[in-house]
C-alpha positions, 0 to 999 in steps of 0.5 A: 406210758402215758396215753396223749390224746389225738387232737380233733383238727379245728381250722380257723372259722370251724364249728367247736366240737363242743356243739356237736358234743351236745348235740350228740347228748341231746339226741340220747336225752332226748329217747330216753327222758321221752320214754320215761315221760311216755308211761303217761300214754300207756296208762289208759292202755293198760287200764283198759287191757288189764283193769288196773288201777290209777294208782297202781300204774302210777306206782311204776312212775314213783318206782320209776323216779326213786330209781332213776334218782338212785341211777342219776347219783350213781352214774353221775358218780362213776362218770367221774371216775370212767368216763361219760361215754362209757356210762351213756352206753351202759345205760342205752342198753339197760333201756333197750333191754327194758322196753322189750322186755315191758312188751311182753309183761302180763302183770302189773309186777313185771312192768314194775320190774321191766319198766320201773326198775331196768328201764329207769336205771337205764335212762337215769344215765343220761341226765346228769352225766351229760349235763356235768359233761356239758359244764367241762366244755363251756366256760363262757355260755355255760348257761345256753350249753345247759339249756341246750341240754336241758332241752332234749328233755323237752325235745322228748317230751314233745316227740315221744309221746304223742309218737307213743299214742299215734303208734299204739293206736295203729300197732298196739301198746307192746309193739310200741313198747318193743320199737322204743327199745329199737330206737333206744338202741340205734340212736345210742349206737350212732351217737355215743362214739361223739362224746367226750368228757372234756376239750383236752380229751380232743386237743380242744379248749373250754368254749370262752376259756377258765371263765368259771366264778368257781375256778378254784373250787375246779382244781385237783386237791380242792373240794371233794366229793364228801365235801360237797355232800355235806355243804349246806349248800347242797342240801338247799339246792336239793330241797329246792329241786326236789320241791320243784319236781314234787310240784310239776311231776303229778301235773304233767304225768296226769296230764293226757288222764285229766284231759281225757277226763274232761272230754278232751279227744285222746290224741288232743289229749296226748297233743297236750303233753307233747306241747307242753314238752315243745314249749319247754324248749323255749324255757330251758334255753331261755332260762339258760340266756338268762342265767348267763346274763343276770345269775343262776339264781335270779332265773331259777326264782322266776321260773319257780314262781311262774310254775307256781302261778300256772299251776294254779290255773289248773284249779279252774281250767276246763275244756280243750282249749284253757287246758291248751292254753295252760299246758303252753305255759306250763312246759316253759315254767316247768322246762326253764328251771330244769337246767338251772340247778346243773349250773347252780351246782356248777358254781359251788361244786367245781368240775372235778365233782360235778357229776357227785354233786349234781347227781345227789341233787338229782336224786332227790329231786327224782324222789319228788317226782315220783311222789308227785305222780304216785299221790296224783293217782292216788288222790284220783282214785280217793276223791275222783278228781285232780283238783286236789292234785292241782292245789297241792302243787300249787303249794308245794310250787310256792314252797320251792320259790321261798326256799331258793330264795334262801339260796346264798352266792358261793364263798371263795374255795378257802371257806367252801374246801376245809380251807385246803 
């Protein structure tokens, strides 16, 4: 006998339950992504205690992002099958354990295993499955919904790295890792039960009805996961996302160390990273609203162009105040691009394979994140500064704009789904 989901009582005028789902998703993403980016704050303490080079520590970020990408694809595909709630709960369990293990490391390989592998396997269970879930809850205002989901990443960067810096100063880096593990478990325990994959699971309809331009692709019997992964648009979107992340990951990961190298106080340098995360929230929500009004591609191209232009200013910015100014605009730019990839993927690939399609796109972008962060450390060790990193990031960011301009609008369902 098929179990019928018990409807959630919704009175006239009461807040649509999809907003509750989004709030729960934002909380989980904030913690998971914030911890991932907080590794940048641990760079100096680890360097000072163990004498590790920046390229060695940056290698942890490379491994972390590669595993993050693999995990995002795997968790995204799994969420299409078993549901987002189970996937997120499992990921939170792994991430919390990883942070506790990271607090006990004595050798670099141990941190590679704990933070780089296990931590990434856990944190990768959040953003892709939860973004896919958001596209199902909102037919209208989908850009805003994805912007809010992505804002969880910005909140994480705003809150967690400065918190890490304050905790490291107060109780040391080992205790800080352990506290982050406990925080992950506490947040997951509080909010995971609120997650539901589809409005129908709780007796509701999607916000705004069926307004998807790819509605024909969203029905069972339409596009399959294999169709999505073979489609040319998948590879164009993935290449844009890869270049976008390769361009901004190095400047983000090395922002704190770069500012300290130029004479900024430790807390001010950490605050720059937090500030960029804070302004990225405005970029993420703003780009989502622009996508609802003007379309996802124009919004994406505009944000990518702003990112490339802002990256070039790192070539000349020196001093604490100019670096704060660049971080402010940089956050808007890199944050604004992020929610648009899920929006574009939903337009092309529909509801039932969005976890798989966006997971595959995000997998390649995560490799770009890892390569950018690692290249920054290697170039610094080789040349003694981050100037070449910022030059390379500017050029890669400009290439992302060029590729995004080549993206064509979705075609009718028969052409996309092989005529089925």
